[in-house]
C-alpha positions as CSV (number, residue, x, y, z in Angstrom):
1,M,69.3,296.1,167.2
2,R,69.4,292.6,168.0
3,V,66.6,291.4,170.4
4,S,67.6,288.9,173.2
5,M,66.1,285.6,173.9
6,L,65.0,286.9,177.4
7,E,63.0,290.0,175.8
8,K,61.4,287.5,173.3
9,I,60.2,285.4,176.3
10,S,59.3,288.3,178.5
11,S,57.4,290.2,175.7
12,M,55.4,286.9,174.9
13,I,54.4,286.6,178.7
14,D,53.5,290.3,178.8
15,T,51.4,290.0,175.5
16,F,49.5,287.0,177.1
17,N,48.9,288.6,180.3
18,R,47.8,291.9,178.8
19,K,45.4,289.9,176.5
20,E,43.9,288.0,179.3
21,G,43.5,290.8,181.4
22,E,41.5,292.7,178.6
23,W,39.2,289.7,178.2
24,A,38.9,289.1,181.9
25,S,37.8,292.8,182.2
26,L,34.6,292.0,180.3
27,L,33.4,289.9,183.3
28,I,32.2,293.3,184.8
29,L,29.4,292.9,182.1
30,P,27.9,289.9,183.6
31,L,28.6,290.9,186.9
32,T,26.6,294.1,186.4
33,I,23.6,292.2,185.1
34,V,23.5,289.9,188.1
35,V,23.6,293.0,190.7
36,L,21.0,294.7,188.9
37,F,18.7,291.8,188.6
38,E,19.2,291.1,192.6
39,V,18.5,294.6,193.2
40,V,15.4,294.8,191.1
41,M,14.4,291.4,192.4
42,R,15.0,292.4,196.0
43,Y,13.9,296.1,196.2
44,A,11.2,296.4,193.3
45,F,9.5,292.9,193.7
46,D,10.6,292.1,197.2
47,S,11.8,288.4,196.2
48,P,15.6,288.3,196.3
49,T,17.2,285.2,194.7
50,I,18.8,282.7,196.5
51,W,22.0,283.0,194.1
52,G,22.2,286.4,193.4
53,F,25.0,286.9,196.3
54,E,27.0,284.0,195.6
55,A,27.1,284.6,192.0
56,T,28.1,288.1,192.2
57,T,30.8,287.0,194.6
58,F,32.0,284.4,192.2
59,L,32.1,286.8,189.3
60,Y,34.0,289.7,191.3
61,G,36.4,286.8,192.5
62,I,37.2,285.7,189.2
63,H,37.6,289.3,187.6
64,F,39.8,289.9,190.4
65,M,42.1,286.8,190.3
66,F,42.4,287.3,186.5
67,G,43.1,291.0,187.1
68,L,46.3,290.4,189.3
69,A,48.9,289.3,186.4
70,Y,47.3,292.2,184.2
71,T,47.9,294.6,186.9
72,D,51.5,293.6,187.4
73,V,52.3,293.5,183.5
74,T,50.9,297.3,183.5
75,D,52.6,298.2,186.4
76,G,49.6,299.1,188.4
77,N,50.7,298.1,191.6
78,V,50.7,300.3,194.6
79,K,54.6,300.5,195.7
80,V,56.7,302.8,197.8
81,D,59.8,303.4,195.6
82,I,61.2,306.2,197.7
83,F,64.6,304.5,197.6
84,S,64.8,302.9,194.0
85,S,63.3,305.8,191.9
86,R,66.3,307.8,192.9
87,A,68.8,305.0,191.9
88,K,70.5,304.4,188.7
89,P,68.9,302.0,186.4
90,R,71.5,299.2,187.0
91,T,70.7,299.4,190.8
92,Q,66.9,299.4,190.1
93,A,67.2,296.3,187.9
94,I,69.4,294.4,190.7
95,L,66.8,295.7,193.3
96,I,63.9,294.0,191.3
97,I,65.7,291.1,190.8
98,L,66.2,290.5,194.3
99,A,62.7,291.3,195.5
100,N,61.5,289.0,193.0
101,V,63.7,286.3,193.6
102,V,63.8,286.4,197.2
103,I,60.1,287.4,198.0
104,F,57.8,287.3,195.1
105,L,58.8,284.3,193.2
106,P,59.2,282.1,196.4
107,V,55.6,283.0,197.7
108,F,53.9,282.7,194.6
109,S,55.2,279.5,193.5
110,C,53.7,278.3,197.1
111,M,50.4,279.9,196.4
112,T,50.3,278.5,192.8
113,I,51.1,274.9,193.9
114,W,49.0,275.0,196.9
115,A,45.9,276.5,194.6
116,W,46.5,273.8,192.3
117,K,46.5,270.9,194.9
118,Y,43.5,272.9,196.4
119,A,41.6,272.7,193.0
120,I,42.5,269.3,192.0
121,T,41.3,268.1,195.5
122,S,38.0,270.1,195.2
123,T,37.8,268.7,191.2
124,I,37.9,265.1,192.5
125,Q,35.5,265.6,195.5
126,H,33.1,267.6,193.2
127,E,32.9,270.0,195.7
128,L,29.9,272.1,196.6
129,N,29.5,275.3,198.1
130,S,27.8,274.8,201.5
131,T,25.1,277.2,201.3
132,S,21.2,276.9,200.2
133,W,22.0,277.5,196.6
134,A,24.9,274.8,196.7
135,P,26.7,275.7,193.5
136,A,29.8,273.6,192.2
137,I,32.8,275.4,193.9
138,W,35.3,273.3,192.0
139,P,35.6,275.5,188.8
140,I,36.2,278.5,190.7
141,K,39.2,276.7,192.4
142,I,40.6,275.8,189.1
143,I,40.1,279.3,188.0
144,M,42.0,280.6,191.1
145,A,44.8,278.2,190.0
146,I,45.1,279.3,186.5
147,A,45.1,282.9,187.9
148,F,47.7,282.4,190.4
149,S,50.0,280.5,187.4
150,F,49.5,283.7,185.4
151,L,50.7,286.0,188.0
152,F,53.7,283.5,188.8
153,I,54.9,283.5,185.2
154,Q,54.5,287.3,185.1
155,G,56.7,287.5,188.0
156,I,59.4,285.5,185.9
157,S,58.8,288.0,183.0
158,T,59.4,290.7,185.2
159,V,62.9,289.3,186.4
160,L,63.9,288.6,182.9
161,K,63.2,292.3,182.1
162,A,65.5,293.1,185.1
163,I,68.1,291.0,184.0
164,N,67.9,292.4,180.4
165,A,68.2,296.0,181.9
166,L,71.1,294.8,183.9
167,S,73.0,293.5,181.0
168,S,72.1,296.3,178.9
169,A,73.3,298.6,181.9
170,K,76.7,297.1,181.8
171,K,77.2,297.3,178.2
172,A,76.7,301.1,178.5
């Protein structure tokens, strides 16, 4: 059986996002360490850190953002498919294409562009968080833009898979 170019591209995107999601899942380890350290310092020694809460927020935010594309590639999103689940594969493919082209791709193309603009501005200004710890916030914004890019590319993969399914349904 001949593998189409759409399948190859989609497969490469899917493989990339699965791997990045698996690697990003390891962020739970430093997150757990920071939370445990903060809890011990706060309750055992009555000496909370000034950085613990923010570090936890940053680590969880990065973990969450990198999980977006992974969740999409593994079809882990919550969805109500009472109409599409009973439809024929051809109709399902059309609905997926329409939903992604009309809603998902325009929204996340804007989100990705704006995230990159936000990250670039923050980087140029060497932006710091406005707290007593005042860590650099621009790396977090760059990571956010990268994560939105991964999700946008995964949306393209979803459309390519649906187009391929639609063309396969036509042949059958």
